[in-house]
PyMOL Python script that loads the backbone (N, CA, C, O; Angstrom):
from pymol import cmd

cmd.read_pdbstr("""\
ATOM      1  N   UNK A   1     102.264 -44.102 -24.703  1.00  0.00           N
ATOM      2  CA  UNK A   1     102.973 -45.188 -24.814  1.00  0.00           C
ATOM      3  C   UNK A   1     103.120 -46.339 -23.481  1.00  0.00           C
ATOM      4  O   UNK A   1     103.419 -45.883 -22.377  1.00  0.00           O
ATOM      5  N   UNK A   2     102.949 -47.491 -23.607  1.00  0.00           N
ATOM      6  CA  UNK A   2     102.968 -48.209 -22.448  1.00  0.00           C
ATOM      7  C   UNK A   2     104.362 -48.174 -21.821  1.00  0.00           C
ATOM      8  O   UNK A   2     105.331 -47.865 -22.516  1.00  0.00           O
ATOM      9  N   UNK A   3     104.520 -48.551 -20.240  1.00  0.00           N
ATOM     10  CA  UNK A   3     105.742 -48.719 -19.729  1.00  0.00           C
ATOM     11  C   UNK A   3     106.208 -49.956 -19.216  1.00  0.00           C
ATOM     12  O   UNK A   3     105.660 -50.602 -18.323  1.00  0.00           O
ATOM     13  N   UNK A   4     107.256 -50.255 -19.830  1.00  0.00           N
ATOM     14  CA  UNK A   4     107.532 -51.995 -19.403  1.00  0.00           C
ATOM     15  C   UNK A   4     108.757 -51.863 -18.457  1.00  0.00           C
ATOM     16  O   UNK A   4     109.875 -51.434 -18.745  1.00  0.00           O
ATOM     17  N   UNK A   5     108.279 -52.347 -17.209  1.00  0.00           N
ATOM     18  CA  UNK A   5     109.113 -52.575 -16.131  1.00  0.00           C
ATOM     19  C   UNK A   5     109.492 -54.119 -15.767  1.00  0.00           C
ATOM     20  O   UNK A   5     108.470 -54.789 -15.619  1.00  0.00           O
ATOM     21  N   UNK A   6     110.408 -54.677 -15.629  1.00  0.00           N
ATOM     22  CA  UNK A   6     110.726 -55.853 -15.413  1.00  0.00           C
ATOM     23  C   UNK A   6     109.464 -56.955 -15.656  1.00  0.00           C
ATOM     24  O   UNK A   6     108.778 -57.696 -14.951  1.00  0.00           O
ATOM     25  N   UNK A   7     109.602 -56.543 -17.344  1.00  0.00           N
ATOM     26  CA  UNK A   7     108.743 -57.739 -18.129  1.00  0.00           C
ATOM     27  C   UNK A   7     107.149 -57.171 -18.015  1.00  0.00           C
ATOM     28  O   UNK A   7     106.243 -57.620 -18.717  1.00  0.00           O
ATOM     29  N   UNK A   8     107.006 -56.312 -17.201  1.00  0.00           N
ATOM     30  CA  UNK A   8     105.337 -56.219 -17.181  1.00  0.00           C
ATOM     31  C   UNK A   8     104.982 -54.827 -17.502  1.00  0.00           C
ATOM     32  O   UNK A   8     105.453 -53.820 -16.974  1.00  0.00           O
ATOM     33  N   UNK A   9     104.149 -54.887 -18.374  1.00  0.00           N
ATOM     34  CA  UNK A   9     103.295 -53.337 -19.433  1.00  0.00           C
ATOM     35  C   UNK A   9     102.740 -52.759 -18.309  1.00  0.00           C
ATOM     36  O   UNK A   9     102.396 -53.468 -17.364  1.00  0.00           O
ATOM     37  N   UNK A  10     102.606 -51.533 -18.293  1.00  0.00           N
ATOM     38  CA  UNK A  10     101.712 -50.630 -17.654  1.00  0.00           C
ATOM     39  C   UNK A  10     101.267 -49.419 -18.291  1.00  0.00           C
ATOM     40  O   UNK A  10     102.143 -48.700 -18.770  1.00  0.00           O
ATOM     41  N   UNK A  11      99.982 -49.039 -18.389  1.00  0.00           N
ATOM     42  CA  UNK A  11      99.528 -47.838 -18.788  1.00  0.00           C
ATOM     43  C   UNK A  11      98.793 -46.874 -18.020  1.00  0.00           C
ATOM     44  O   UNK A  11      97.994 -47.068 -17.104  1.00  0.00           O
ATOM     45  N   UNK A  12      99.271 -45.586 -18.646  1.00  0.00           N
ATOM     46  CA  UNK A  12      98.901 -44.312 -17.702  1.00  0.00           C
ATOM     47  C   UNK A  12      97.255 -44.042 -17.345  1.00  0.00           C
ATOM     48  O   UNK A  12      96.941 -45.094 -17.902  1.00  0.00           O
ATOM     49  N   UNK A  13      96.578 -43.766 -17.105  1.00  0.00           N
ATOM     50  CA  UNK A  13      95.255 -43.577 -16.887  1.00  0.00           C
ATOM     51  C   UNK A  13      94.707 -43.118 -18.414  1.00  0.00           C
ATOM     52  O   UNK A  13      93.770 -43.850 -18.730  1.00  0.00           O
ATOM     53  N   UNK A  14      94.952 -42.330 -19.234  1.00  0.00           N
ATOM     54  CA  UNK A  14      94.843 -41.717 -20.225  1.00  0.00           C
ATOM     55  C   UNK A  14      94.714 -43.049 -21.469  1.00  0.00           C
ATOM     56  O   UNK A  14      93.938 -43.411 -22.353  1.00  0.00           O
ATOM     57  N   UNK A  15      95.720 -43.361 -20.998  1.00  0.00           N
ATOM     58  CA  UNK A  15      96.080 -44.637 -22.505  1.00  0.00           C
ATOM     59  C   UNK A  15      94.862 -45.970 -21.893  1.00  0.00           C
ATOM     60  O   UNK A  15      94.272 -46.718 -22.672  1.00  0.00           O
ATOM     61  N   UNK A  16      94.746 -46.001 -20.813  1.00  0.00           N
ATOM     62  CA  UNK A  16      94.076 -47.095 -20.544  1.00  0.00           C
ATOM     63  C   UNK A  16      92.847 -46.992 -20.874  1.00  0.00           C
ATOM     64  O   UNK A  16      92.226 -47.820 -21.541  1.00  0.00           O
ATOM     65  N   UNK A  17      92.287 -45.644 -20.284  1.00  0.00           N
ATOM     66  CA  UNK A  17      90.993 -45.233 -20.937  1.00  0.00           C
ATOM     67  C   UNK A  17      90.933 -45.408 -22.345  1.00  0.00           C
ATOM     68  O   UNK A  17      90.078 -46.204 -22.732  1.00  0.00           O
ATOM     69  N   UNK A  18      91.950 -44.607 -23.585  1.00  0.00           N
ATOM     70  CA  UNK A  18      91.633 -45.116 -24.816  1.00  0.00           C
ATOM     71  C   UNK A  18      91.317 -46.361 -25.324  1.00  0.00           C
ATOM     72  O   UNK A  18      90.415 -46.595 -26.128  1.00  0.00           O
ATOM     73  N   UNK A  19      92.116 -47.186 -24.811  1.00  0.00           N
ATOM     74  CA  UNK A  19      92.101 -48.790 -24.964  1.00  0.00           C
ATOM     75  C   UNK A  19      90.575 -49.049 -24.483  1.00  0.00           C
ATOM     76  O   UNK A  19      89.780 -49.286 -25.392  1.00  0.00           O
ATOM     77  N   UNK A  20      90.083 -49.030 -23.176  1.00  0.00           N
ATOM     78  CA  UNK A  20      88.769 -49.021 -23.092  1.00  0.00           C
ATOM     79  C   UNK A  20      87.786 -48.584 -23.665  1.00  0.00           C
ATOM     80  O   UNK A  20      86.726 -49.189 -23.508  1.00  0.00           O
ATOM     81  N   UNK A  21      87.827 -47.397 -24.506  1.00  0.00           N
ATOM     82  CA  UNK A  21      87.122 -46.597 -25.141  1.00  0.00           C
ATOM     83  C   UNK A  21      86.122 -45.644 -24.270  1.00  0.00           C
ATOM     84  O   UNK A  21      84.956 -45.403 -24.580  1.00  0.00           O
ATOM     85  N   UNK A  22      86.764 -45.179 -23.191  1.00  0.00           N
ATOM     86  CA  UNK A  22      85.911 -44.067 -22.394  1.00  0.00           C
ATOM     87  C   UNK A  22      86.815 -43.164 -22.450  1.00  0.00           C
ATOM     88  O   UNK A  22      87.841 -43.284 -23.119  1.00  0.00           O
ATOM     89  N   UNK A  23      86.441 -41.887 -21.555  1.00  0.00           N
ATOM     90  CA  UNK A  23      87.155 -40.637 -21.763  1.00  0.00           C
ATOM     91  C   UNK A  23      87.838 -40.827 -20.351  1.00  0.00           C
ATOM     92  O   UNK A  23      87.182 -41.268 -19.408  1.00  0.00           O
ATOM     93  N   UNK A  24      89.264 -40.461 -20.216  1.00  0.00           N
ATOM     94  CA  UNK A  24      89.792 -40.269 -18.997  1.00  0.00           C
ATOM     95  C   UNK A  24      89.211 -39.892 -17.677  1.00  0.00           C
ATOM     96  O   UNK A  24      89.511 -40.413 -16.603  1.00  0.00           O
ATOM     97  N   UNK A  25      88.248 -38.820 -17.889  1.00  0.00           N
ATOM     98  CA  UNK A  25      87.439 -38.488 -16.868  1.00  0.00           C
ATOM     99  C   UNK A  25      86.479 -39.497 -16.423  1.00  0.00           C
ATOM    100  O   UNK A  25      86.246 -39.546 -15.215  1.00  0.00           O
ATOM    101  N   UNK A  26      85.934 -40.243 -17.145  1.00  0.00           N
ATOM    102  CA  UNK A  26      85.108 -41.402 -16.888  1.00  0.00           C
ATOM    103  C   UNK A  26      85.785 -42.301 -16.234  1.00  0.00           C
ATOM    104  O   UNK A  26      85.195 -42.715 -15.236  1.00  0.00           O
ATOM    105  N   UNK A  27      86.977 -42.827 -16.466  1.00  0.00           N
ATOM    106  CA  UNK A  27      87.710 -43.464 -15.993  1.00  0.00           C
ATOM    107  C   UNK A  27      88.230 -43.223 -14.395  1.00  0.00           C
ATOM    108  O   UNK A  27      88.207 -44.108 -13.541  1.00  0.00           O
ATOM    109  N   UNK A  28      88.555 -42.273 -14.245  1.00  0.00           N
ATOM    110  CA  UNK A  28      88.769 -41.475 -13.088  1.00  0.00           C
ATOM    111  C   UNK A  28      87.391 -41.479 -12.000  1.00  0.00           C
ATOM    112  O   UNK A  28      87.475 -41.808 -10.817  1.00  0.00           O
ATOM    113  N   UNK A  29      86.272 -41.088 -12.608  1.00  0.00           N
ATOM    114  CA  UNK A  29      84.977 -41.254 -12.171  1.00  0.00           C
ATOM    115  C   UNK A  29      84.777 -42.435 -11.523  1.00  0.00           C
ATOM    116  O   UNK A  29      84.801 -42.619 -10.305  1.00  0.00           O
ATOM    117  N   UNK A  30      84.596 -43.157 -12.309  1.00  0.00           N
ATOM    118  CA  UNK A  30      84.810 -44.876 -12.019  1.00  0.00           C
ATOM    119  C   UNK A  30      85.760 -45.675 -10.708  1.00  0.00           C
ATOM    120  O   UNK A  30      85.454 -46.640 -10.009  1.00  0.00           O
ATOM    121  N   UNK A  31      86.974 -44.850 -10.724  1.00  0.00           N
ATOM    122  CA  UNK A  31      87.983 -45.438 -10.005  1.00  0.00           C
ATOM    123  C   UNK A  31      87.475 -44.520  -8.423  1.00  0.00           C
ATOM    124  O   UNK A  31      87.405 -45.163  -7.376  1.00  0.00           O
ATOM    125  N   UNK A  32      87.177 -43.107  -8.443  1.00  0.00           N
ATOM    126  CA  UNK A  32      86.449 -42.635  -7.152  1.00  0.00           C
ATOM    127  C   UNK A  32      85.693 -43.416  -6.606  1.00  0.00           C
ATOM    128  O   UNK A  32      85.849 -43.853  -5.465  1.00  0.00           O
ATOM    129  N   UNK A  33      84.742 -43.694  -7.393  1.00  0.00           N
ATOM    130  CA  UNK A  33      83.496 -44.309  -6.914  1.00  0.00           C
ATOM    131  C   UNK A  33      83.384 -45.948  -6.478  1.00  0.00           C
ATOM    132  O   UNK A  33      82.487 -46.546  -5.884  1.00  0.00           O
ATOM    133  N   UNK A  34      84.514 -46.356  -6.958  1.00  0.00           N
ATOM    134  CA  UNK A  34      84.780 -47.533  -6.361  1.00  0.00           C
ATOM    135  C   UNK A  34      84.457 -48.929  -7.496  1.00  0.00           C
ATOM    136  O   UNK A  34      84.686 -50.126  -7.328  1.00  0.00           O
ATOM    137  N   UNK A  35      83.867 -48.230  -8.624  1.00  0.00           N
ATOM    138  CA  UNK A  35      83.195 -49.293  -9.866  1.00  0.00           C
ATOM    139  C   UNK A  35      84.796 -50.057 -10.369  1.00  0.00           C
ATOM    140  O   UNK A  35      84.908 -51.250 -10.649  1.00  0.00           O
ATOM    141  N   UNK A  36      85.758 -49.201 -10.389  1.00  0.00           N
ATOM    142  CA  UNK A  36      87.084 -49.790 -10.622  1.00  0.00           C
ATOM    143  C   UNK A  36      88.028 -49.659  -9.703  1.00  0.00           C
ATOM    144  O   UNK A  36      88.296 -48.512  -9.343  1.00  0.00           O
ATOM    145  N   UNK A  37      88.732 -50.759  -9.128  1.00  0.00           N
ATOM    146  CA  UNK A  37      89.666 -50.371  -8.146  1.00  0.00           C
ATOM    147  C   UNK A  37      90.858 -49.216  -8.881  1.00  0.00           C
ATOM    148  O   UNK A  37      91.083 -48.844 -10.033  1.00  0.00           O
ATOM    149  N   UNK A  38      91.328 -48.970  -7.789  1.00  0.00           N
ATOM    150  CA  UNK A  38      92.507 -47.772  -7.972  1.00  0.00           C
ATOM    151  C   UNK A  38      93.591 -49.030  -8.120  1.00  0.00           C
ATOM    152  O   UNK A  38      93.482 -50.181  -7.696  1.00  0.00           O
ATOM    153  N   UNK A  39      94.563 -48.471  -8.794  1.00  0.00           N
ATOM    154  CA  UNK A  39      95.642 -49.278  -8.771  1.00  0.00           C
ATOM    155  C   UNK A  39      96.552 -48.541  -7.921  1.00  0.00           C
ATOM    156  O   UNK A  39      96.480 -47.322  -7.762  1.00  0.00           O
ATOM    157  N   UNK A  40      97.708 -49.555  -7.186  1.00  0.00           N
ATOM    158  CA  UNK A  40      98.503 -49.175  -5.917  1.00  0.00           C
ATOM    159  C   UNK A  40      99.681 -48.482  -6.990  1.00  0.00           C
ATOM    160  O   UNK A  40     100.511 -47.763  -6.433  1.00  0.00           O
ATOM    161  N   UNK A  41      99.775 -48.610  -8.117  1.00  0.00           N
ATOM    162  CA  UNK A  41     101.245 -48.639  -8.509  1.00  0.00           C
ATOM    163  C   UNK A  41     101.094 -46.879  -9.513  1.00  0.00           C
ATOM    164  O   UNK A  41     100.327 -46.754 -10.468  1.00  0.00           O
ATOM    165  N   UNK A  42     101.836 -45.943  -9.087  1.00  0.00           N
ATOM    166  CA  UNK A  42     102.328 -44.454  -9.642  1.00  0.00           C
ATOM    167  C   UNK A  42     103.131 -44.404 -10.149  1.00  0.00           C
ATOM    168  O   UNK A  42     103.809 -45.395  -9.877  1.00  0.00           O
ATOM    169  N   UNK A  43     103.740 -43.614 -11.044  1.00  0.00           N
ATOM    170  CA  UNK A  43     105.456 -42.897 -11.710  1.00  0.00           C
ATOM    171  C   UNK A  43     105.880 -42.587 -10.651  1.00  0.00           C
ATOM    172  O   UNK A  43     105.547 -42.834  -9.492  1.00  0.00           O
ATOM    173  N   UNK A  44     106.963 -41.790 -11.301  1.00  0.00           N
ATOM    174  CA  UNK A  44     107.327 -40.795 -10.302  1.00  0.00           C
ATOM    175  C   UNK A  44     106.714 -39.223 -10.401  1.00  0.00           C
ATOM    176  O   UNK A  44     107.012 -38.226  -9.744  1.00  0.00           O
ATOM    177  N   UNK A  45     106.068 -39.348 -11.120  1.00  0.00           N
ATOM    178  CA  UNK A  45     104.699 -37.745 -10.902  1.00  0.00           C
ATOM    179  C   UNK A  45     103.579 -38.040 -10.239  1.00  0.00           C
ATOM    180  O   UNK A  45     102.771 -37.238  -9.770  1.00  0.00           O
ATOM    181  N   UNK A  46     103.540 -39.387 -10.204  1.00  0.00           N
ATOM    182  CA  UNK A  46     102.166 -39.564  -8.959  1.00  0.00           C
ATOM    183  C   UNK A  46     101.072 -39.903  -9.925  1.00  0.00           C
ATOM    184  O   UNK A  46      99.883 -39.935  -9.609  1.00  0.00           O
ATOM    185  N   UNK A  47     101.534 -40.149 -11.099  1.00  0.00           N
ATOM    186  CA  UNK A  47     100.071 -40.962 -11.896  1.00  0.00           C
ATOM    187  C   UNK A  47     100.211 -41.945 -12.020  1.00  0.00           C
ATOM    188  O   UNK A  47     101.338 -42.426 -12.137  1.00  0.00           O
ATOM    189  N   UNK A  48      98.938 -42.762 -12.048  1.00  0.00           N
ATOM    190  CA  UNK A  48      98.149 -43.857 -12.065  1.00  0.00           C
ATOM    191  C   UNK A  48      99.021 -44.601 -13.164  1.00  0.00           C
ATOM    192  O   UNK A  48      99.306 -44.067 -14.236  1.00  0.00           O
ATOM    193  N   UNK A  49      99.550 -46.299 -12.685  1.00  0.00           N
ATOM    194  CA  UNK A  49      99.706 -47.035 -13.831  1.00  0.00           C
ATOM    195  C   UNK A  49      99.008 -48.231 -13.517  1.00  0.00           C
ATOM    196  O   UNK A  49      99.133 -48.912 -12.499  1.00  0.00           O
ATOM    197  N   UNK A  50      98.056 -48.473 -14.756  1.00  0.00           N
ATOM    198  CA  UNK A  50      97.022 -49.960 -14.713  1.00  0.00           C
ATOM    199  C   UNK A  50      98.037 -50.962 -15.572  1.00  0.00           C
ATOM    200  O   UNK A  50      98.753 -50.664 -16.528  1.00  0.00           O
ATOM    201  N   UNK A  51      97.864 -52.229 -14.924  1.00  0.00           N
ATOM    202  CA  UNK A  51      98.390 -53.045 -15.345  1.00  0.00           C
ATOM    203  C   UNK A  51      97.644 -53.639 -16.700  1.00  0.00           C
ATOM    204  O   UNK A  51      97.021 -52.888 -17.451  1.00  0.00           O
ATOM    205  N   UNK A  52      97.748 -54.824 -16.899  1.00  0.00           N
ATOM    206  CA  UNK A  52      97.232 -55.279 -18.637  1.00  0.00           C
ATOM    207  C   UNK A  52      95.783 -55.703 -18.032  1.00  0.00           C
ATOM    208  O   UNK A  52      94.783 -55.562 -18.737  1.00  0.00           O
ATOM    209  N   UNK A  53      95.704 -56.134 -16.940  1.00  0.00           N
ATOM    210  CA  UNK A  53      94.553 -56.875 -16.686  1.00  0.00           C
ATOM    211  C   UNK A  53      93.768 -56.035 -15.937  1.00  0.00           C
ATOM    212  O   UNK A  53      92.588 -56.384 -15.978  1.00  0.00           O
ATOM    213  N   UNK A  54      93.994 -54.956 -15.199  1.00  0.00           N
ATOM    214  CA  UNK A  54      93.163 -53.927 -15.015  1.00  0.00           C
ATOM    215  C   UNK A  54      92.776 -53.191 -16.281  1.00  0.00           C
ATOM    216  O   UNK A  54      91.605 -52.813 -16.255  1.00  0.00           O
ATOM    217  N   UNK A  55      93.277 -52.961 -17.104  1.00  0.00           N
ATOM    218  CA  UNK A  55      93.055 -52.309 -18.347  1.00  0.00           C
ATOM    219  C   UNK A  55      91.695 -53.417 -19.109  1.00  0.00           C
ATOM    220  O   UNK A  55      90.665 -53.120 -19.715  1.00  0.00           O
ATOM    221  N   UNK A  56      92.253 -54.643 -18.754  1.00  0.00           N
ATOM    222  CA  UNK A  56      90.921 -55.536 -19.395  1.00  0.00           C
ATOM    223  C   UNK A  56      89.682 -55.613 -18.638  1.00  0.00           C
ATOM    224  O   UNK A  56      88.615 -55.956 -19.148  1.00  0.00           O
ATOM    225  N   UNK A  57      89.868 -55.213 -17.118  1.00  0.00           N
ATOM    226  CA  UNK A  57      88.736 -54.832 -16.341  1.00  0.00           C
ATOM    227  C   UNK A  57      87.723 -53.455 -16.586  1.00  0.00           C
ATOM    228  O   UNK A  57      86.530 -53.256 -16.361  1.00  0.00           O
ATOM    229  N   UNK A  58      88.591 -52.794 -17.041  1.00  0.00           N
ATOM    230  CA  UNK A  58      87.919 -51.419 -17.484  1.00  0.00           C
ATOM    231  C   UNK A  58      87.620 -51.734 -18.642  1.00  0.00           C
ATOM    232  O   UNK A  58      86.861 -50.828 -18.987  1.00  0.00           O
ATOM    233  N   UNK A  59      87.728 -52.503 -19.565  1.00  0.00           N
ATOM    234  CA  UNK A  59      87.008 -52.660 -20.914  1.00  0.00           C
ATOM    235  C   UNK A  59      85.885 -53.565 -20.851  1.00  0.00           C
ATOM    236  O   UNK A  59      85.081 -53.615 -21.782  1.00  0.00           O
ATOM    237  N   UNK A  60      85.756 -54.374 -19.690  1.00  0.00           N
ATOM    238  CA  UNK A  60      84.572 -55.044 -19.387  1.00  0.00           C
ATOM    239  C   UNK A  60      83.628 -54.180 -18.946  1.00  0.00           C
ATOM    240  O   UNK A  60      82.471 -54.311 -19.346  1.00  0.00           O
ATOM    241  N   UNK A  61      83.931 -53.298 -18.168  1.00  0.00           N
ATOM    242  CA  UNK A  61      82.889 -52.021 -17.351  1.00  0.00           C
ATOM    243  C   UNK A  61      82.487 -51.660 -18.482  1.00  0.00           C
ATOM    244  O   UNK A  61      81.300 -51.776 -18.788  1.00  0.00           O
ATOM    245  N   UNK A  62      83.538 -51.080 -19.438  1.00  0.00           N
ATOM    246  CA  UNK A  62      82.969 -50.087 -20.536  1.00  0.00           C
ATOM    247  C   UNK A  62      82.065 -50.542 -21.419  1.00  0.00           C
ATOM    248  O   UNK A  62      81.425 -49.785 -22.149  1.00  0.00           O
ATOM    249  N   UNK A  63      81.899 -52.302 -21.417  1.00  0.00           N
ATOM    250  CA  UNK A  63      80.868 -52.775 -22.509  1.00  0.00           C
ATOM    251  C   UNK A  63      79.765 -53.027 -21.727  1.00  0.00           C
ATOM    252  O   UNK A  63      78.728 -52.984 -22.390  1.00  0.00           O
ATOM    253  N   UNK A  64      79.598 -53.286 -20.498  1.00  0.00           N
ATOM    254  CA  UNK A  64      77.965 -53.262 -19.739  1.00  0.00           C
ATOM    255  C   UNK A  64      76.958 -52.389 -20.316  1.00  0.00           C
ATOM    256  O   UNK A  64      77.369 -51.420 -20.954  1.00  0.00           O
ATOM    257  N   UNK A  65      76.117 -52.512 -20.236  1.00  0.00           N
ATOM    258  CA  UNK A  65      74.754 -52.288 -20.937  1.00  0.00           C
ATOM    259  C   UNK A  65      73.953 -52.222 -19.509  1.00  0.00           C
ATOM    260  O   UNK A  65      73.829 -53.128 -18.685  1.00  0.00           O
ATOM    261  N   UNK A  66      73.530 -51.110 -19.466  1.00  0.00           N
ATOM    262  CA  UNK A  66      72.277 -50.869 -17.857  1.00  0.00           C
ATOM    263  C   UNK A  66      71.159 -50.367 -18.764  1.00  0.00           C
ATOM    264  O   UNK A  66      71.175 -49.956 -19.925  1.00  0.00           O
ATOM    265  N   UNK A  67      70.176 -50.530 -17.865  1.00  0.00           N
ATOM    266  CA  UNK A  67      68.506 -50.244 -18.181  1.00  0.00           C
ATOM    267  C   UNK A  67      68.696 -48.804 -17.661  1.00  0.00           C
ATOM    268  O   UNK A  67      69.425 -48.521 -16.710  1.00  0.00           O
ATOM    269  N   UNK A  68      67.887 -47.824 -18.458  1.00  0.00           N
ATOM    270  CA  UNK A  68      67.952 -46.634 -17.716  1.00  0.00           C
ATOM    271  C   UNK A  68      66.656 -46.301 -17.124  1.00  0.00           C
ATOM    272  O   UNK A  68      65.867 -47.195 -17.428  1.00  0.00           O
ATOM    273  N   UNK A  69      66.027 -45.285 -16.320  1.00  0.00           N
ATOM    274  CA  UNK A  69      65.044 -45.086 -15.752  1.00  0.00           C
ATOM    275  C   UNK A  69      64.235 -44.115 -17.057  1.00  0.00           C
ATOM    276  O   UNK A  69      64.646 -44.089 -18.218  1.00  0.00           O
ATOM    277  N   UNK A  70      63.367 -43.576 -16.695  1.00  0.00           N
ATOM    278  CA  UNK A  70      62.114 -42.959 -17.278  1.00  0.00           C
ATOM    279  C   UNK A  70      62.541 -41.537 -17.959  1.00  0.00           C
ATOM    280  O   UNK A  70      62.068 -41.005 -18.963  1.00  0.00           O
ATOM    281  N   UNK A  71      63.942 -40.938 -16.800  1.00  0.00           N
ATOM    282  CA  UNK A  71      64.447 -39.734 -16.908  1.00  0.00           C
ATOM    283  C   UNK A  71      65.650 -39.780 -18.065  1.00  0.00           C
ATOM    284  O   UNK A  71      66.081 -38.773 -18.628  1.00  0.00           O
ATOM    285  N   UNK A  72      66.056 -40.988 -18.282  1.00  0.00           N
ATOM    286  CA  UNK A  72      67.032 -41.191 -19.617  1.00  0.00           C
ATOM    287  C   UNK A  72      68.227 -41.301 -18.826  1.00  0.00           C
ATOM    288  O   UNK A  72      69.250 -41.296 -19.510  1.00  0.00           O
ATOM    289  N   UNK A  73      68.410 -41.405 -17.506  1.00  0.00           N
ATOM    290  CA  UNK A  73      69.920 -41.851 -16.873  1.00  0.00           C
ATOM    291  C   UNK A  73      69.643 -43.138 -16.624  1.00  0.00           C
ATOM    292  O   UNK A  73      68.529 -43.589 -16.356  1.00  0.00           O
ATOM    293  N   UNK A  74      70.846 -43.849 -16.729  1.00  0.00           N
ATOM    294  CA  UNK A  74      71.279 -45.268 -16.409  1.00  0.00           C
ATOM    295  C   UNK A  74      71.529 -45.672 -14.885  1.00  0.00           C
ATOM    296  O   UNK A  74      72.425 -45.152 -14.221  1.00  0.00           O
ATOM    297  N   UNK A  75      70.509 -46.813 -14.299  1.00  0.00           N
ATOM    298  CA  UNK A  75      70.597 -46.928 -13.110  1.00  0.00           C
ATOM    299  C   UNK A  75      71.421 -48.010 -12.868  1.00  0.00           C
ATOM    300  O   UNK A  75      71.555 -48.761 -13.834  1.00  0.00           O
ATOM    301  N   UNK A  76      72.077 -48.340 -11.747  1.00  0.00           N
ATOM    302  CA  UNK A  76      73.246 -49.323 -11.853  1.00  0.00           C
ATOM    303  C   UNK A  76      71.894 -50.557 -11.248  1.00  0.00           C
ATOM    304  O   UNK A  76      71.025 -50.519 -10.377  1.00  0.00           O
ATOM    305  N   UNK A  77      72.332 -51.525 -12.238  1.00  0.00           N
ATOM    306  CA  UNK A  77      71.286 -53.156 -11.559  1.00  0.00           C
ATOM    307  C   UNK A  77      72.268 -53.735 -11.062  1.00  0.00           C
ATOM    308  O   UNK A  77      73.324 -53.518 -11.655  1.00  0.00           O
ATOM    309  N   UNK A  78      72.326 -54.508 -10.039  1.00  0.00           N
ATOM    310  CA  UNK A  78      72.940 -55.463  -9.874  1.00  0.00           C
ATOM    311  C   UNK A  78      72.427 -56.960 -10.905  1.00  0.00           C
ATOM    312  O   UNK A  78      71.259 -57.344 -10.848  1.00  0.00           O
ATOM    313  N   UNK A  79      73.332 -57.587 -11.684  1.00  0.00           N
ATOM    314  CA  UNK A  79      73.113 -58.646 -12.466  1.00  0.00           C
ATOM    315  C   UNK A  79      72.953 -59.797 -11.780  1.00  0.00           C
ATOM    316  O   UNK A  79      72.744 -60.850 -12.381  1.00  0.00           O
TER     317      UNK A  79
END
""", "prot")
cmd.dss("prot")
cmd.show_as("cartoon", "prot")
cmd.util.cbc("prot")
cmd.orient("prot")
């Protein structure tokens, strides 16, 4: 369930991942590798709080299509 603070809506990691159509572990891996910018906002438990704009960026990243090498692994190509 999203959190509303001063008119802004925030999503915890699992919610942001679900909306974007990726797993929580994938989203956290993207954050740790710098593919997605980490959010500076945390709740009292230390859980990340993503803005609606951040969730949109996650959805864009999730919808990218990458070419794979012959071993079947995707290689990050600059577009």
